[in-house]
C-alpha positions in Angstrom: 0.0 0.0 0.0 3.0 2.3 0.1 2.9 2.5 -3.6 -0.9 2.3 -4.2 -2.6 5.7 -4.0 -6.2 4.5 -3.4 -6.7 3.9 0.3 -10.3 2.6 0.2 -9.5 -0.9 -1.0 -7.2 -1.6 2.0 -10.0 -0.5 4.4 -12.5 -2.7 2.7 -10.0 -5.7 2.5 -9.7 -5.6 6.3 -13.5 -5.9 6.6 -13.7 -8.8 4.1 -13.5 -12.6 4.8 -10.1 -12.6 3.2 -8.9 -10.8 6.3 -11.5 -11.1 9.0 -12.3 -14.8 9.3 -12.6 -17.5 11.9 -9.4 -19.3 10.8 -7.2 -16.3 11.2 -5.9 -16.7 7.6 -4.9 -13.5 5.8 -5.2 -13.5 2.1 -2.9 -10.8 0.9 -3.2 -8.4 -2.1 -0.8 -10.4 -4.3 -2.6 -13.7 -3.6 -5.5 -12.5 -5.8 -4.0 -9.8 -7.9 -1.1 -11.8 -9.3 -1.2 -15.3 -10.8 0.2 -18.1 -8.7 3.7 -19.4 -9.4 3.8 -21.7 -12.3 0.9 -19.8 -14.0 2.6 -16.7 -15.3 3.6 -15.2 -12.0 6.7 -13.4 -13.2 4.9 -12.1 -16.3 2.0 -10.8 -14.3 4.3 -9.2 -11.8 6.2 -7.4 -14.5 3.1 -6.3 -16.3 1.3 -4.9 -13.2 4.5 -3.5 -11.8 5.3 -1.4 -14.8 1.7 -0.1 -14.9 1.7 0.7 -11.2 5.1 2.6 -11.4 3.8 4.6 -14.4 0.6 5.4 -12.6 2.3 6.4 -9.4 4.7 8.9 -11.1 2.6 10.2 -14.1 -1.0 10.0 -13.2 -3.2 12.2 -10.9 -5.0 9.7 -8.6 -7.8 12.2 -8.1 -8.7 12.0 -11.8 -9.0 8.2 -11.9 -12.5 6.8 -12.1 -12.3 4.4 -9.1 -16.0 3.4 -9.4 -15.4 2.2 -12.9 -12.5 0.0 -11.9 -14.8 -1.8 -9.3 -17.1 -3.0 -12.2 -16.9 -6.7 -13.1 -15.6 -6.1 -16.6 -12.6 -4.2 -15.2 -12.0 -6.4 -12.3 -11.4 -9.4 -14.6 -8.2 -7.8 -15.6 -6.8 -7.6 -12.1 -8.1 -10.8 -10.4 -6.7 -14.2 -11.6 -9.0 -17.2 -11.8 -6.2 -19.7 -11.0 -5.4 -17.7 -7.8 -8.9 -18.3 -6.5 -8.7 -22.1 -7.3 -5.4 -22.5 -5.6 -7.0 -21.8 -2.2 -10.6 -22.9 -3.0 -9.9 -26.4 -4.3 -13.1 -28.0 -3.0 -16.0 -26.3 -4.7 -18.6 -28.6 -3.1 -18.0 -28.6 0.7 -20.7 -30.2 2.9 -21.5 -26.9 4.3 -22.4 -25.3 0.9 -26.1 -24.4 0.4 -28.4 -25.9 -2.3 -28.2 -22.5 -4.2 -24.4 -22.6 -3.8 -24.1 -26.1 -5.1 -26.3 -25.2 -8.1 -24.1 -22.2 -8.8 -20.9 -24.1 -8.6 -22.3 -26.9 -10.7 -23.2 -24.3 -13.4 -19.6 -23.0 -13.1 -18.0 -26.4 -13.6 -20.2 -27.5 -16.5 -20.8 -24.3 -18.4 -19.3 -24.2 -21.9 -18.9 -20.4 -21.5 -15.8 -19.0 -19.7 -16.9 -18.0 -16.2 -14.9 -16.3 -13.4 -15.3 -16.8 -9.6 -15.7 -13.1 -9.3 -18.9 -13.2 -11.5 -20.5 -14.2 -8.1 -17.9 -13.3 -5.6 -16.8 -9.8 -6.9 -16.7 -8.3 -3.4 -15.4 -11.1 -1.4 -11.9 -9.6 -1.1 -13.2 -6.0 -0.7 -16.3 -5.9 1.5 -19.3 -3.9 0.4 -22.3 -4.1 2.6 -24.6 -3.7 -0.4 -23.1 -6.5 -2.4 -23.6 -9.7 -0.4 -24.5 -12.6 -2.7 -27.6 -13.8 -1.0 -31.3 -13.6 -1.4 -32.5 -10.1 -0.4 -35.9 -10.8 1.1 -36.0 -7.3 2.7 -35.6 -5.5 -0.6 -38.2 -2.9 -1.1 -39.9 -3.5 2.2 -39.2 0.0 3.7 -42.3 2.1 3.8 -42.4 5.6 2.7 -42.5 8.3 5.4 -45.4 10.1 3.7 -48.9 9.2 4.8 -50.6 11.0 1.8 -51.8 8.3 -0.5 -53.6 8.8 -3.9 -57.1 7.3 -3.9 -57.4 7.3 -7.7 -55.3 7.6 -10.9 -55.1 10.7 -12.9 -58.1 11.6 -15.0 -57.3 12.5 -18.6 -59.7 13.9 -21.1 -57.5 15.5 -23.7 -54.2 14.7 -25.4 -51.8 16.7 -23.4 -49.1 16.1 -20.8 -50.4 14.8 -17.5 -49.1 13.5 -14.1 -50.1 9.9 -13.4 -50.9 8.9 -9.8 -50.5 5.3 -8.7 -53.5 4.6 -6.4 -52.8 3.5 -2.9 -49.3 5.0 -3.0 -47.8 8.5 -2.8 -46.0 7.9 -6.1 -46.6 9.9 -9.3 -44.8 10.4 -12.5 -45.0 12.7 -15.6 -46.2 11.6 -19.0 -45.4 13.7 -22.1 -47.7 13.9 -25.0 -45.8 12.9 -28.2 -47.7 13.9 -31.4 -47.7 11.4 -34.2 -45.7 11.9 -37.3 -43.2 10.5 -39.9 -39.5 10.4 -39.6 -36.5 8.6 -41.2 -35.6 5.7 -39.0 -32.1 4.4 -38.8 -28.7 5.9 -39.7 -27.4 6.7 -43.2 -24.3 5.0 -44.6 -22.1 8.1 -44.0 -23.0 8.5 -40.3 -19.8 8.2 -38.3 -19.4 5.1 -36.1 -22.7 3.6 -37.2 -23.4 -0.2 -37.2 -24.7 -2.3 -40.0 -28.0 -3.1 -38.2 -28.9 0.6 -38.2 -29.8 0.6 -41.9 -31.1 1.1 -44.4 -32.8 4.4 -43.5 -36.5 4.0 -44.0 -39.5 6.3 -43.6 -41.8 5.3 -40.7 -45.0 6.9 -39.4 -46.1 6.5 -35.8 -49.4 7.5 -34.2 -49.6 9.8 -31.2 -48.7 8.4 -27.7 -47.8 9.4 -24.2 -44.3 8.5 -23.0 -42.7 8.7 -19.5 -40.7 11.9 -19.1 -38.0 9.9 -17.4 -37.2 6.2 -17.1 -39.3 4.2 -14.6 -37.9 5.1 -11.2 -37.2 2.9 -8.2 -40.1 4.6 -6.4 -42.4 3.6 -9.2 -41.1 0.0 -9.6 -41.1 -0.6 -5.9 -44.8 0.3 -5.7 -45.4 -2.6 -8.0 -43.0 -4.8 -6.1 -44.8 -4.2 -2.8 -48.3 -4.4 -4.3 -47.9 -7.8 -5.9 -46.9 -9.5 -2.6 -43.5 -10.6 -3.9 -41.8 -10.8 -0.4 -40.8 -14.3 0.7 -42.0 -16.1 -2.4 -39.9 -18.5 -4.3 -39.4 -18.5 -8.1 -42.5 -19.5 -10.0 -45.1 -19.3 -7.2 -48.3 -17.7 -8.1 -49.7 -14.8 -6.0 -53.2 -15.3 -4.8 -54.2 -11.6 -4.4 -57.4 -10.3 -5.8 -56.3 -6.8 -5.6 -53.8 -7.2 -8.4 -56.0 -9.4 -10.6 -53.7 -12.4 -10.4 -50.6 -10.4 -11.6 -47.6 -12.0 -10.0 -44.7 -9.7 -9.1 -41.0 -10.2 -9.1 -39.4 -12.5 -6.5 -36.9 -11.3 -4.0 -33.6 -10.5 -5.9 -30.1 -11.5 -5.0 -27.8 -8.8 -3.5 -28.7 -5.1 -4.0 -30.3 -4.4 -7.4 -29.7 -0.7 -7.0 -26.0 -1.4 -6.4 -26.0 0.7 -3.3 -26.3 3.9 -5.4 -29.7 4.7 -3.9 -33.3 4.3 -5.1 -35.9 7.2 -5.2 -35.8 8.9 -8.5 -32.9 7.0 -10.0 -33.9 4.5 -12.7 -34.9 1.0 -11.7 -32.4 -1.5 -13.0 -31.4 -5.2 -13.1 -34.9 -6.5 -13.8 -35.5 -8.7 -16.8 -37.6 -7.7 -19.9 -40.3 -10.0 -18.5 -40.4 -8.1 -15.2 -40.7 -4.8 -17.1 -43.5 -6.1 -19.2 -45.4 -7.4 -16.2 -44.9 -4.0 -14.5 -46.7 -2.4 -17.5 -49.6 -4.9 -17.1 -49.9 -4.1 -13.4 -49.7 -0.4 -14.0 -52.5 -0.7 -16.6 -54.7 -2.6 -14.1 -54.3 -0.1 -11.2 -54.7 3.1 -13.4 -57.3 1.9 -15.9 -55.1 3.0 -18.8 -53.1 1.0 -21.4 -49.5 1.2 -20.4 -46.8 -0.8 -22.3 -43.1 -0.8 -23.4 -42.5 1.5 -26.4 -41.9 -0.1 -29.8 -38.5 0.5 -31.3 -40.0 3.0 -33.9 -41.8 5.0 -31.1 -38.6 5.1 -29.0 -36.4 6.5 -31.8 -39.1 8.9 -33.0 -39.3 10.3 -29.3 -35.5 10.3 -28.9 -34.8 12.3 -32.1 -37.5 14.9 -31.2 -37.8 16.0 -34.8 -34.0 16.0 -35.6 -32.2 14.0 -38.3 -28.6 14.3 -37.0 -26.7 11.5 -35.1 -27.8 13.0 -31.9 -30.8 15.2 -30.9 -28.2 17.9 -30.4 -25.3 19.1 -32.5 -22.0 17.3 -32.4 -19.9 14.8 -34.3 -19.6 11.2 -32.9 -15.9 11.1 -34.0 -15.1 14.0 -31.7 -17.3 12.8 -28.8 -16.0 9.2 -28.8 -13.5 8.0 -26.2 -12.3 5.1 -28.3 -9.2 4.9 -30.4 -5.5 5.5 -29.9 -5.6 9.3 -30.2 -8.4 9.6 -27.7 -6.2 8.0 -25.0 -3.8 10.9 -25.6 -6.3 13.7 -26.2 -9.6 13.9 -24.3 -12.8 13.8 -26.3 -14.9 16.9 -26.9 -17.7 17.1 -24.3 -19.4 20.3 -25.5 -23.2 19.8 -25.6 -23.2 16.1 -24.9 -22.2 16.3 -21.2 -25.2 18.4 -20.3 -27.7 16.1 -22.1 -26.4 12.5 -21.7 -25.3 10.4 -18.8 -22.5 8.3 -20.5 -19.1 6.8 -19.8 -17.2 10.2 -19.7 -19.5 12.0 -17.1 -21.3 9.3 -15.2 -18.9 8.2 -12.4 -19.9 4.6 -13.6 -23.3 4.7 -12.0 -26.9 5.9 -12.8 -27.8 9.5 -12.1 -31.0 11.2 -11.1 -33.2 13.0 -13.7 -32.0 16.4 -12.6 -28.5 15.6 -13.9 -29.4 16.4 -17.5 -31.6 18.7 -19.6 -34.5 17.5 -21.8 -34.6 16.7 -25.5 -36.8 18.7 -28.0 -39.8 16.7 -27.0 -39.3 17.4 -23.3 -38.0 13.9 -22.4 -34.9 13.2 -20.2 -32.2 10.5 -20.6 -33.5 9.2 -23.9 -29.7 8.7 -24.6 -27.6 7.4 -21.8 -28.1 6.8 -18.0 -29.7 3.4 -18.6 -30.5 1.6 -21.9 -34.2 0.9 -22.3 -36.2 -2.2 -23.2 -38.4 -1.9 -26.3 -41.3 -4.3 -27.1 -39.8 -5.6 -30.4 -37.9 -8.7 -30.8 -34.4 -8.0 -32.1 -33.2 -8.8 -35.6 -30.0 -7.3 -37.2 -31.7 -7.4 -40.6 -35.1 -6.0 -39.5 -34.7 -2.7 -41.4 -33.8 -4.6 -44.6 -36.8 -7.0 -44.6 -39.6 -5.2 -42.8 -42.2 -3.7 -45.1 -44.5 -2.2 -42.4 -44.1 1.6 -42.4 -47.0 2.6 -40.1 -46.6 1.7 -36.5 -44.1 -1.1 -37.0 -43.7 -3.5 -34.1 -40.7 -5.6 -35.2 -40.4 -9.3 -36.0 -43.2 -11.7 -35.0 -40.8 -13.9 -33.0 -37.2 -14.0 -31.8 -34.8 -14.9 -29.0 -33.9 -11.5 -27.6 -35.6 -8.0 -27.3 -34.4 -4.7 -28.5 -32.8 -2.2 -26.1 -32.1 1.4 -27.1 -30.4 4.5 -25.8 -27.1 3.4 -24.3 -26.2 3.8 -20.7 -23.8 5.3 -18.1 -21.3 2.6 -19.3 -21.6 3.6 -23.0 -19.2 5.4 -25.3 -20.5 8.4 -27.2 -21.0 6.4 -30.3 -23.5 4.1 -28.6 -25.8 6.9 -27.4 -26.5 8.1 -30.9 -30.3 8.2 -31.7 -30.1 5.3 -34.2 -27.8 3.0 -32.1 -29.4 -0.4 -31.5 -28.6 -3.2 -29.0 -30.4 -6.2 -27.6 -30.9 -8.3 -24.4 -28.3 -11.0 -23.6 -30.5 -13.2 -21.4 -28.1 -16.1 -20.8 -24.9 -14.1 -20.1 -26.8 -11.6 -17.9 -28.0 -14.5 -15.6 -24.6 -16.0 -14.9 -24.5 -15.1 -11.2 -28.1 -16.2 -10.5 -27.7 -19.4 -8.4 -31.2 -20.5 -9.0 -32.0 -23.6 -11.2 -33.8 -22.8 -13.4 -32.6 -19.2 -13.8 -34.9 -16.4 -12.7 -37.4 -14.9 -15.1 -37.5 -11.7 -13.0 -33.9 -10.4 -12.5 -30.7 -10.0 -14.5 -28.0 -10.4 -11.9 -25.2 -9.2 -14.1 -26.8 -6.4 -16.0 -26.8 -3.1 -14.1 -27.3 -0.6 -16.8 -30.7 -1.5 -18.4 -34.0 -0.1 -17.3 -37.2 1.0 -19.2 -39.7 3.7 -19.6 -43.5 3.4 -20.3 -45.8 4.4 -23.1 -49.5 5.1 -22.7 -51.9 4.6 -25.6 -54.4 7.5 -26.1 -57.1 5.2 -27.5 -57.3 3.5 -24.1 -58.4 6.7 -22.5 -59.8 9.3 -24.9 -62.4 6.9 -26.6 -64.0 6.0 -23.3 
């Protein structure tokens, strides 16, 4: 630690089971952060030593994004799998729980490369929010407010309104998005585009309401509490007449909010299925038709009438952090930093809506903060084969769903209005010890959420 300039890991290490345990055994820094002898020890020591010396003398420790370095994808470069296995040789001790046995069986039989730290990321550096165990108390805390809405918002014209969730003190803003036509996708000459974004094609969408911000933890936990999720096991049906047989998410593993806080931050780590069920529940309790947006609705709302790579001015090539020269010269952050929560300005976590300004349609965080589920199945060739040009809804079937918008982890090129991505169900459930895997939570995906759309015909024709 005389060379390492970040003191927090040492403090957390002394609180972890690698330091504080019944046996009195101390697992030192190099036991995890260097490969064991016979497995590239000298090479690893030279590589990390050179990097550490360079950082000590030439980098400003205050400018290093320490939160980003704690993420799983970064930690894989500093924790060696063989180092874990040298100490933990018996993966099936008699004291291991059923869930633990299932998880270790999955680890030993999986065809995909897995790491111990997929599940045990914080075992060497204690974090009270990151215990890998079923969190049966998640979302139980009641609000301090005693003012509860007795009915949902009444809407009689197509204009912005504030929805109220009956029986709670939770409300959220819905923005009226007038219908229209736009060019969906990115042209061939758009910098840093991907092949699945074309060809550009003209699409028309009908009017709809869309949530001003991504669904917040306050909103999602209203659903979580109302559907009697606490204490259930996966697959149980809730017998609750008040929610019309809608079964809510089971208790998650660990802390879905990552310890960043709930409130108005976007709800994350739930599956597409959980987001879809939330929309059904919200429809039941408000008497309106809520759902996930189609991919076409999402891009139309994101662009806000613009035709450029972003809904603000700027060149993706100047904004991107990728490439050799961007490691030497910092990217341009003019315009984008005030409008998008992305890799450069996010501190590697979600932010509250007040962090950014709205787009031309009055929506926040359409690009960045968290990526957002759409209702469409994903196909890389959808724009080439789809002939529907009015309210398209994507392929009739598929394996994964579309997500749009990029996140706090994303480079600037991936928060462009036309950028597309999709769910990765199998890889996002690696750390879920349940067999079969959960239909409610994505244990490994911490940067995807969703926002809701409301259909005018479900209200205005009544």
